[in-house]
N, C-alpha and C positions, 0 to 999 in steps of 0.2 A: 952174153954179149954185154949185158948191164952191170956186169960188176967192171967194165973196164970203163962205165960213165961215173963221173965226179959227183957224189951229193949223194942224196936218199933216191933211191931209187924204184922202190914199193910202198903205196899206200893200201893196205887192205881193210885198216881201219875206214876207210870211208865208205865204204861199199856198203849202200842205201842211205847216204847223207843225198842233199839237194846238190848238182852236179856242179852251180855258181862255186856255193862255197867250197864243194872240194875243188876245184880249178885255182880259187883262189890260196887256199892251206897249202897245195903241192908247191905253187911259185915262189910262198912264202918260205916253205922248209927248204925247198932247192931254187936259188936264186941262179942255176945253167940249164934252168927247164924252162919250156914254155906249154901249159894245158892246153888241150883242144875238146873242147864238148862236141863228142860226136854223139848221133840221135842212132839207136840199137838197127842193123839194118843197112844201113850207111856204108857205099862199097869206100875203100881206102886204100892207100899205098901199102905195100907189103914191106917195101925198105923200113931196114932199124935207126933209128937214130938217137943220140944219146941226149939232144936238144929236147926231144917232144915224151907227150904223156899225156894219151888219148884217154880222155875220159868219157866212157858209153853210159848212155844215160838211155831210160824209155821216157814215153811221151808225156809223162809225170815230171820228167826230168831229174829222176831218183838214179842215182849211181847203181849201174847195173853187175858191175864186173870191177874188181878189184883192180883201179890203176896201177901201172908200170912204166917206167920209159920202154920208150922202143918207138 
């Protein structure tokens, strides 16, 4: 599904980065998405969206999963 989306679709290089820095970089590199910082363990909807990137962070605000469109 991500291959149908416009622009860059994954950011494995941001794993371990600060969440707010990662979100800003994602939105700069792909203007078609909105990055959402989400705390690990938070319940989220499962539908796929080409305009969303979830940035999963721990309680210290560090990215714990490689961000990707979805």
